[in-house]
N, C-alpha and C positions, 0 to 999 in steps of 0.2 A: 385574526387576519394574517399575522406573521406565519402561522402554521400552514396556511394555504400556499404561501410563497415557498416554504421549505419542501421542495419537490423531491421526487425519487432521485433525480439527477444529483441534487446537492447531497442527498443522503449517501449515495454511492461515492461521490467525491470526498465527502467527510470521512467515510470509512477507509477509503484508499489512502488519504492523507495521514490518517492515524496509523495505518499499517506501515506506510513509508517512514514516518517519524520513528516508530518503534523499531523498524528494521535498521534505521540509521544508528540508533543507540545500541542495538545488538551487534551490529558490525563493528562499531567502535569498541565494544567490549571484547569482541573476538580479536581485534587488532592489538588491544592492550595486553591480551594474554597469549599472543601468538608464540612467544618464546617460553611459555610455561609448560614444563614437561607434564604430559598426561592430560593437558587441557583438551576438552572436547568442545568444539565450537557450537554455537547456538544458531538457530535460524528462525525466521518468522514465517508462519503459515497463514496466508490469507487468500492469495489468488486461487489456490486449489479449492477452497471453500466457495468462493464466488463463482468459479467455473462450474462447480458441481451444481450450484443453485441455478445457473443459466441453463445447464444441460437438462436438469429436472423439469424446468419450466417449458423447455422447447422454444420454438420460434413464435408460437401463437399467443403467448401471454406476456405482457410487459412486466417488468420488475417494479413493484411499488414499495412504499416505505415500510409497510407491514412485513414484507418478506425479508427486509434487511435487519430486522430486530435481532435475529439469532447470529448474525455474522459478526465476528470479532477476530482481530489478529491474535494469533497464539504463538508464544515463544516455545520452541521445542529444541531438543538436542539434535544436532546434525549427526548424520551417519558417520561411522568411523572413516577417517581419512585413509586414502590408499597407501599401501605399503611403499615406503621410499619417499613419501612426501616430506620435504624438509620444512623447517619453520619459515625459511625465506620464501619457499613456494606458497605456503599457506598464507603468509603475510601478503604476498603479491596478489593472490586470489581475493583476499578480503579487501584490499585497497581497490581492486577492479570492481568488486561488488559495491563498494562505497561510492565510487564514481558513477556507476550505473544507477544506483538508487538516488543519487543526487539529481541526475538528469530526469529520472522518473518523477521525482517530487516536484521539480520545476515545471514539468509538463502538466502535472495535476493542478498546480497553482494557476498556470495559464488557463487551463480548462475551467476552473472555478471562476476566475476573473472574467472570462468570456461569457459564461452563463449569467453571472451577476450583471454584466454589461447589457446583455439582451433583456434581462428583467428591468433594468433601469431605463432602457430605451422604451420598453412597453409602457412603463409608468409615465414617463415624461411626454410621450406622444399622445397619451390619453388625455392630457391636460390641455391640448390645443383646441 
């Protein structure tokens, strides 16, 4: 019964939350190493995979749980920083990314809570 409640929406939200959580750890790692000479920052690839999946499906076919099986957030080395980028500029950029990721994560949590609220409403209204 529980598997039927685990919809594609929750699957997408779960994957997006996992990606945001991993991104938070990666950004914290980048911040911790911002002053390390020769350090190449890391990044998380997820949205590109998901966008590619949506594009491949087109508008005619909905995303289901089976299609989400192959999607996983991946940590990759970021490209070389531009010449003249100082450690302070790199640190400022990473802090901005951390703030952006925090807002993104909070929005995902609100979306998951709203989805579960709708499911709860459907369950309780069915008992009347």
